[in-house]
RORO-25100 format. One line per 10 residues: number of its first residue (from 1); for each residue x, y, z of N, C-alpha, C. Coordinates in steps of 0.001 Angstrom, whole numbers. Layout:
REM residues N
NUM = X Y Z X Y Z X Y Z ~ ... .
This chain:
REM residues 42
1 = 31103 -61277 -50220 30671 -62540 -49656 29274 -62912 -50151 ~ 28465 -61940 -50490 27119 -62213 -50970 27156 -63017 -52260 ~ 28079 -62682 -53172 28196 -63421 -54420 28538 -64882 -54143 ~ 29420 -65130 -53210 29801 -66492 -52833 28587 -67282 -52353 ~ 27782 -66681 -51498 26600 -67365 -50985 25598 -67641 -52102 ~ 25462 -66719 -53037 24554 -66934 -54162 25043 -68110 -55000 ~ 26346 -68264 -55149 26903 -69382 -55901 26558 -70711 -55267 ~ 26553 -70762 -53961 26179 -71988 -53259 24679 -72225 -53396 ~ 23904 -71190 -53195 22436 -71323 -53245 21927 -71770 -54608 ~ 22635 -71423 -55679 22156 -71754 -57017 22804 -73011 -57599 .
11 = 23664 -73664 -56835 24332 -74872 -57330 23343 -76024 -57436 ~ 23456 -76752 -58533 22548 -77878 -58758 22934 -79107 -57950 ~ 24232 -79250 -57650 24696 -80406 -56899 25963 -80046 -56124 ~ 26447 -80988 -55337 27611 -80758 -54476 28851 -80406 -55287 ~ 29126 -81136 -56352 30330 -80886 -57151 30318 -79499 -57781 ~ 29167 -79053 -58240 29053 -77707 -58791 29329 -76678 -57705 ~ 28809 -76908 -56538 29032 -76017 -55405 30525 -75929 -55082 ~ 31203 -77069 -55019 32631 -77094 -54699 33441 -76417 -55800 ~ 33081 -76641 -57048 33784 -75996 -58156 33644 -74479 -58065 ~ 32436 -74012 -57782 32216 -72566 -57646 32975 -72005 -56446 .
21 = 33022 -72765 -55376 33769 -72348 -54196 35257 -72210 -54523 ~ 35804 -73150 -55279 37203 -73077 -55690 37457 -71873 -56591 ~ 36553 -71614 -57511 36688 -70437 -58374 36675 -69161 -57538 ~ 35776 -69107 -56578 35692 -67952 -55698 36988 -67794 -54907 ~ 37499 -68888 -54374 38720 -68850 -53565 39919 -68383 -54392 ~ 40008 -68803 -55624 41119 -68387 -56489 41144 -66869 -56659 ~ 39983 -66255 -56695 39892 -64805 -56889 39957 -64011 -55591 ~ 39533 -64607 -54481 39320 -63813 -53276 40232 -64132 -52093 ~ 40720 -65347 -51966 41541 -65694 -50809 43017 -65425 -51070 ~ 43712 -64990 -50041 45131 -64677 -50163 45939 -65898 -50618 .
31 = 45629 -67053 -50070 46335 -68290 -50437 45631 -69062 -51541 ~ 44682 -68404 -52187 43878 -69029 -53244 43179 -70265 -52706 ~ 42990 -71296 -53508 42220 -72449 -53037 42958 -73268 -51988 ~ 44242 -73028 -51801 44987 -73704 -50729 44410 -73284 -49376 ~ 43759 -72134 -49328 43130 -71658 -48105 41853 -72404 -47731 ~ 41352 -73221 -48637 40155 -74017 -48365 40539 -75299 -47629 ~ 39614 -75876 -46884 39871 -77185 -46291 40186 -78217 -47386 ~ 41039 -79173 -47083 41515 -80147 -48071 40369 -80820 -48821 ~ 39316 -81180 -48131 38199 -81878 -48778 37427 -81043 -49785 ~ 37645 -79740 -49780 36920 -78861 -50709 37791 -78381 -51864 .
41 = 39034 -78753 -51893 39931 -78325 -52976 39749 -79222 -54184 ~ 39701 -78609 -55356 39621 -79359 -56626 40622 -78812 -57585 .
């Protein structure tokens, strides 16, 4: 989870943050990015 938080902290803008969150979800969540709220899926 620490890596995920670092990805958010170092994002230059909202879209970069969301993209990194999606990348993280693809690797870490059981349902991949489908496990994210609809507004955060890309």
